DOPA-286658 format. One record per residue (C-alpha): residue in three letters; residue number from 1; y, z negated, x negated. Coordinates in nm, 4 decimals, padded with zeros to 6 digits. Layout:
> ALA; NUM; Y; Z; X
...
% end
This chain:
> MET; 1; -00.0123; 00.0075; -00.0052
> GLN; 2; 00.2473; -00.0750; -00.2691
> ASP; 3; 00.1763; 00.2511; -00.4373
> PHE; 4; 00.2854; 00.4277; -00.1057
> LEU; 5; 00.5855; 00.2350; -00.1193
> LEU; 6; 00.6710; 00.2840; -00.4810
> GLY; 7; 00.6433; 00.6723; -00.3794
> SER; 8; 00.8490; 00.6443; -00.0652
> GLY; 9; 01.1369; 00.4924; -00.2510
> ILE; 10; 01.2901; 00.8159; -00.3368
> VAL; 11; 01.4227; 00.8621; 00.0067
> LEU; 12; 01.7019; 00.6581; -00.0940
> ILE; 13; 01.8002; 00.8769; -00.3559
> LEU; 14; 01.7280; 01.2006; -00.1327
> ILE; 15; 01.9466; 01.0568; 00.1354
> GLN; 16; 02.2569; 01.0151; -00.1167
> VAL; 17; 02.1949; 01.3641; -00.2187
> THR; 18; 02.2357; 01.4755; 00.1501
> GLY; 19; 02.5684; 01.3047; 00.1614
> LEU; 20; 02.6816; 01.4423; -00.1404
> ILE; 21; 02.5810; 01.8107; -00.0275
> GLN; 22; 02.7632; 01.7154; 00.3160
> LEU; 23; 03.1007; 01.6597; 00.1075
> ALA; 24; 03.0348; 01.9829; -00.0825
> LEU; 25; 03.0119; 02.1704; 00.2502
> ARG; 26; 03.2937; 02.0116; 00.3866
> LYS; 27; 03.5142; 02.1120; 00.1010
> TYR; 28; 03.3847; 02.4548; 00.0488
> PRO; 29; 03.2320; 02.5999; 00.3270
> GLU; 30; 03.2320; 02.9419; 00.2073
> TYR; 31; 02.9916; 02.8758; -00.0549
> PHE; 32; 02.7160; 02.7289; 00.2215
> LEU; 33; 02.4156; 02.9405; 00.0653
> GLY; 34; 02.4844; 02.8236; -00.2827
> ILE; 35; 02.5374; 02.4760; -00.1983
> ILE; 36; 02.2150; 02.4783; 00.0126
> TYR; 37; 02.0329; 02.6232; -00.3116
> GLY; 38; 02.1676; 02.3544; -00.5241
> MET; 39; 02.0341; 02.0816; -00.2807
> ILE; 40; 01.6994; 02.2185; -00.3014
> LEU; 41; 01.7240; 02.2156; -00.6869
> ILE; 42; 01.8642; 01.8759; -00.7024
> ASP; 43; 01.5808; 01.7388; -00.4516
> GLY; 44; 01.3107; 01.9080; -00.6397
> VAL; 45; 01.4180; 01.7609; -00.9749
> ALA; 46; 01.4943; 01.4141; -00.8375
> VAL; 47; 01.1227; 01.4355; -00.6748
> ILE; 48; 00.9568; 01.5683; -00.9886
> GLY; 49; 01.1341; 01.3199; -01.2069
> TRP; 50; 01.0603; 01.0069; -00.9625
> ALA; 51; 00.6691; 01.1229; -00.9467
> SER; 52; 00.6532; 01.1634; -01.3305
> LEU; 53; 00.8563; 00.8489; -01.4082
> LEU; 54; 00.6751; 00.6229; -01.1924
> LYS; 55; 00.3240; 00.7612; -01.2064
> PRO; 56; 00.2192; 00.5145; -01.4951
> TYR; 57; 00.3237; 00.2204; -01.2710
> SER; 58; 00.0883; 00.3069; -00.9826
> ASN; 59; -00.2707; 00.2255; -00.9551
> ASP; 60; -00.3648; 00.5190; -00.7017
> HIS; 61; -00.1793; 00.8239; -00.7891
> ILE; 62; -00.2673; 01.0168; -00.4861
> LEU; 63; -00.1521; 00.7319; -00.2557
> MET; 64; 00.1826; 00.7186; -00.4465
> LEU; 65; 00.2086; 01.1098; -00.4047
> GLY; 66; 00.1480; 01.0500; -00.0384
> GLY; 67; 00.4654; 00.8252; -00.0274
> VAL; 68; 00.6512; 01.0921; -00.1743
> GLY; 69; 00.5515; 01.3461; 00.0619
> PHE; 70; 00.6491; 01.0877; 00.3333
> ALA; 71; 00.9883; 01.0573; 00.1727
> LEU; 72; 01.0209; 01.4048; 00.1624
> LEU; 73; 00.9295; 01.4431; 00.5660
> MET; 74; 01.2020; 01.1626; 00.6269
> SER; 75; 01.4779; 01.3088; 00.3925
> THR; 76; 01.4101; 01.6543; 00.5858
> ILE; 77; 01.4524; 01.5057; 00.9348
> HIS; 78; 01.7644; 01.2983; 00.8191
> LYS; 79; 01.9178; 01.6365; 00.6807
> ILE; 80; 01.8492; 01.8359; 00.9910
> LYS; 81; 02.0218; 01.5477; 01.2158
> LYS; 82; 02.3283; 01.5186; 00.9693
> PHE; 83; 02.3802; 01.8921; 00.9608
> LEU; 84; 02.3300; 01.9566; 01.3216
> THR; 85; 02.5790; 01.6688; 01.4053
> GLN; 86; 02.8258; 01.8116; 01.1492
> SER; 87; 02.8090; 02.1738; 01.3014
> THR; 88; 02.8686; 02.0417; 01.6319
> LYS; 89; 03.1840; 01.8938; 01.5480
% end
């Protein structure tokens, strides 16, 4: 169970990246597609870095990667909700 929580801890970083991207989109809305590709790149680097740095501290690597997958799902749901509320304003 603690390995799952160790892996899902990245959701806090991914939510911060979402806020950063949302601020960039407000300031530069004409660069929407480039900013989205940057978000994918930053998320990928954060997830790979998190998983590779914390892998030695977990007992069950598969369970930790399951937590990372869960965090990605939660982050994606959070991003969809944030961007939909931003687009309706």
